[in-house]
C-alpha positions as CSV (number, residue, x, y, z in Angstrom):
1,M,-37.0,8.7,3.9
2,Q,-35.0,8.5,0.7
3,L,-31.4,7.2,1.3
4,T,-28.2,8.1,-0.6
5,N,-27.5,5.7,-3.5
6,T,-24.2,3.9,-2.9
7,K,-23.9,3.1,-6.6
8,T,-23.3,6.6,-8.0
9,K,-20.3,6.9,-10.3
10,K,-17.4,8.6,-8.7
11,S,-15.7,11.1,-10.7
12,K,-12.1,11.0,-9.2
13,Q,-10.2,9.2,-6.7
14,T,-10.4,10.5,-3.1
15,M,-7.0,11.2,-1.5
16,D,-7.2,7.9,0.6
17,E,-7.5,6.1,-2.6
18,K,-4.5,7.7,-3.9
19,L,-2.5,7.1,-1.0
20,N,-3.3,3.4,-0.9
21,S,-2.2,2.7,-4.4
22,L,1.0,4.9,-3.6
23,R,1.5,2.7,-0.6
24,A,1.3,-0.4,-2.6
25,G,3.6,1.1,-5.0
26,V,6.5,1.7,-2.6
27,L,5.9,-1.7,-0.7
28,G,5.9,-3.6,-4.0
29,S,9.1,-1.6,-5.1
30,N,10.8,-2.4,-1.9
31,D,9.9,-6.0,-2.0
32,G,11.2,-6.2,-5.6
33,I,14.7,-4.9,-4.7
34,L,15.0,-7.0,-1.6
35,T,13.8,-10.2,-3.1
36,V,15.7,-10.0,-6.4
37,V,19.0,-9.1,-5.0
38,G,18.7,-11.9,-2.5
39,V,18.6,-14.4,-5.4
40,L,21.3,-12.6,-7.3
41,F,23.6,-12.6,-4.3
42,S,22.9,-16.3,-3.6
43,V,23.2,-17.5,-7.3
44,A,26.1,-15.2,-7.9
45,A,28.2,-16.2,-5.0
46,A,27.7,-19.9,-6.1
47,T,28.4,-19.5,-9.8
48,T,30.0,-17.1,-12.2
49,N,27.8,-18.0,-15.1
50,Q,26.2,-14.6,-16.2
51,F,23.5,-16.3,-17.9
52,T,22.4,-18.5,-15.3
53,I,22.4,-15.3,-12.9
54,F,20.4,-13.3,-15.1
55,I,17.7,-16.0,-15.6
56,A,17.6,-16.5,-11.8
57,G,17.1,-12.8,-11.2
58,L,14.5,-12.3,-13.9
59,S,12.6,-15.3,-12.9
60,D,12.5,-14.1,-9.1
61,L,11.5,-10.5,-10.2
62,L,8.3,-12.0,-12.2
63,A,7.4,-14.1,-9.4
64,C,7.9,-11.4,-6.7
65,A,5.9,-8.8,-8.9
66,F,3.0,-11.1,-9.6
67,S,2.9,-12.3,-6.0
68,M,2.8,-8.9,-4.8
69,A,0.0,-8.0,-7.3
70,S,-2.1,-11.0,-6.1
71,G,-1.5,-10.1,-2.6
72,E,-2.6,-6.6,-2.8
73,Y,-5.7,-7.5,-5.0
74,A,-6.9,-10.1,-2.4
75,S,-6.3,-7.7,0.5
76,V,-7.7,-4.7,-1.0
77,S,-10.8,-6.8,-2.2
78,T,-11.3,-7.9,1.4
79,Q,-11.2,-4.1,2.5
80,K,-13.6,-3.1,-0.2
81,D,-16.1,-6.1,0.9
82,T,-15.8,-4.9,4.6
83,E,-16.4,-1.4,3.4
84,K,-19.6,-2.3,1.7
85,S,-20.8,-4.5,4.5
86,V,-20.6,-1.4,6.8
87,V,-22.7,0.7,4.4
88,E,-25.3,-1.7,4.2
89,K,-25.2,-2.0,8.0
90,E,-25.8,1.6,8.3
91,R,-28.5,1.7,5.8
92,Q,-30.7,-0.9,7.8
93,L,-29.8,1.1,11.0
94,L,-31.3,4.3,9.5
95,K,-34.4,2.3,9.0
96,T,-34.8,0.4,12.5
97,D,-33.0,2.7,14.8
98,F,-33.1,6.3,13.2
99,A,-33.0,7.7,16.9
100,G,-29.7,6.0,17.6
101,E,-28.1,7.2,14.3
102,L,-29.0,10.7,15.1
103,H,-27.6,10.6,18.7
104,A,-24.2,9.1,17.1
105,V,-24.1,12.1,14.7
106,Q,-25.0,14.5,17.6
107,R,-22.1,12.8,19.8
108,H,-19.7,13.4,16.7
109,Y,-20.3,17.2,16.7
110,M,-20.3,17.3,20.6
111,N,-16.8,15.7,20.7
112,L,-15.5,18.3,18.4
113,G,-16.7,21.0,20.8
114,V,-20.1,22.1,19.5
115,T,-22.8,22.5,22.1
116,E,-25.4,19.9,22.6
117,A,-28.2,22.0,21.2
118,T,-26.4,22.9,18.0
119,S,-25.1,19.3,17.6
120,L,-28.6,18.0,17.6
121,E,-29.7,20.7,15.1
122,I,-26.6,19.9,12.8
123,A,-27.4,16.1,13.0
124,K,-31.1,16.6,12.2
125,D,-30.4,18.8,9.2
126,L,-27.6,16.3,7.8
127,L,-29.7,13.4,8.2
128,S,-32.7,14.8,6.5
129,K,-30.7,15.5,3.7
130,K,-27.8,12.9,3.3
131,P,-28.6,10.3,6.1
132,L,-26.5,7.5,4.6
133,E,-23.7,9.5,3.6
134,T,-23.5,11.5,6.9
135,V,-23.4,8.5,9.1
136,V,-21.0,6.6,7.1
137,R,-18.5,9.4,7.2
138,V,-19.3,10.2,11.1
139,K,-18.8,6.8,12.3
140,Y,-16.2,5.2,10.0
141,D,-14.5,8.1,8.4
142,M,-15.4,6.8,4.9
143,E,-16.9,8.6,1.9
144,L,-19.9,7.0,0.3
145,G,-19.5,5.4,-3.1
146,H,-15.8,5.6,-2.7
147,Y,-14.1,2.2,-2.3
148,M,-10.5,1.1,-2.3
149,N,-9.9,-0.3,-5.8
150,P,-8.2,-3.9,-5.7
151,W,-7.1,-3.5,-9.4
152,D,-5.5,0.0,-8.9
153,A,-3.4,-1.5,-5.9
154,A,-2.8,-4.8,-7.8
155,F,-1.3,-3.0,-10.8
156,A,0.7,-0.6,-8.6
157,S,2.3,-3.5,-6.9
158,L,2.9,-5.4,-10.3
159,F,4.6,-2.3,-11.9
160,S,6.5,-1.1,-8.8
161,A,7.9,-4.5,-7.9
162,S,9.1,-5.1,-11.3
163,A,10.6,-1.7,-11.2
164,G,12.3,-2.1,-8.1
165,G,13.8,-5.5,-9.2
166,V,15.4,-4.0,-12.2
167,F,18.1,-2.0,-10.2
168,P,19.8,-4.9,-8.8
169,L,19.3,-7.1,-12.0
170,F,20.7,-4.6,-14.2
171,A,23.6,-3.7,-11.8
172,M,24.6,-7.4,-11.4
173,T,24.4,-8.7,-15.0
174,F,25.1,-5.6,-17.1
175,A,27.9,-4.1,-15.1
176,P,31.6,-5.0,-15.9
177,A,32.5,-8.4,-14.2
178,H,34.9,-6.6,-11.7
179,L,32.2,-4.1,-10.9
180,Q,29.2,-6.1,-10.6
181,W,29.3,-6.6,-6.9
182,P,30.0,-2.9,-5.8
183,A,27.7,-1.7,-8.5
184,T,24.9,-4.1,-7.1
185,I,25.5,-3.0,-3.6
186,I,25.4,0.8,-4.6
187,A,22.3,0.3,-6.7
188,V,20.5,-1.5,-4.1
189,S,21.4,1.0,-1.4
190,V,20.3,3.9,-3.3
191,A,17.0,2.1,-4.4
192,V,15.9,1.0,-0.8
193,A,16.9,4.8,0.6
194,L,14.5,6.1,-1.9
195,T,11.6,3.6,-1.0
196,G,12.6,4.4,2.7
197,Y,12.1,8.1,2.0
198,L,8.7,7.7,0.1
199,S,7.3,5.5,2.7
200,A,8.2,8.1,5.4
201,V,6.8,10.9,3.4
202,L,3.6,8.9,2.8
203,G,3.3,7.9,6.4
204,K,4.5,11.3,8.1
205,G,7.3,9.5,9.7
206,N,10.8,10.3,10.3
207,V,12.6,10.3,6.8
208,K,16.2,9.8,8.3
209,T,15.4,6.9,10.5
210,A,13.3,5.2,7.5
211,V,16.0,5.7,5.0
212,I,18.7,4.3,7.6
213,R,16.5,1.5,8.4
214,N,16.0,0.6,5.0
215,V,19.7,0.8,4.0
216,I,20.6,-1.5,6.9
217,V,17.9,-3.9,6.0
218,G,19.3,-4.0,2.4
219,I,22.8,-4.7,3.6
220,I,21.9,-7.5,5.7
221,T,19.8,-9.1,3.1
222,M,22.7,-9.0,0.9
223,F,25.2,-10.3,3.3
224,I,22.7,-13.1,4.3
225,H,22.2,-14.4,0.8
226,Y,25.7,-14.0,-0.2
227,Y,26.8,-16.3,2.7
228,V,24.0,-18.9,1.6
229,G,25.4,-18.9,-2.0
230,T,28.9,-19.5,-0.6
231,L,27.6,-22.7,1.1
232,F,27.0,-24.5,-2.3
């Protein structure tokens, strides 16, 4: 029996792949905002030297961006390897336990409310045409040949963490001296509210709760780091 080739070139990203990149982007942006403002508040509370504050914030922004990117790359690479391993496992099962695979597909359609006889006919038909694609989709909800791209997630995190960190960095270092604190607090609050909104939309969660939670976390982060800075 001819099995589907897993190395066929995909024409476009699946929705899961797009959402994974967006998720990495939102998380990266949120981390960039909070880590940069944390350093800025600690340093600004300890010194009024604007150049020192700017360099500290910029250094943290770059460190955070590359740290997030490398972490996403490692995480998604592991996920991709796992997905490939699952495909190879199912490829072997189709050769050594075709009856078991047929039963798994049949059971899937029976769970959807299809009758036993009809489910069996559907399973036989699908496995005669696209066996590997069918069992991978039915058993793991995966689309054959479409794996999460670690580079997409890494670049999404790199860009978004950098973009997120720019909000507090610019507010603290380029706002007039008498406005830099309130300007930074406002910039961070708006930025984390936006990332909270996006995370809720992507995760189909409660938008109001996510926004409020993110703003509270941002305020606590600024307070703690400001207090740490005043100790030195």
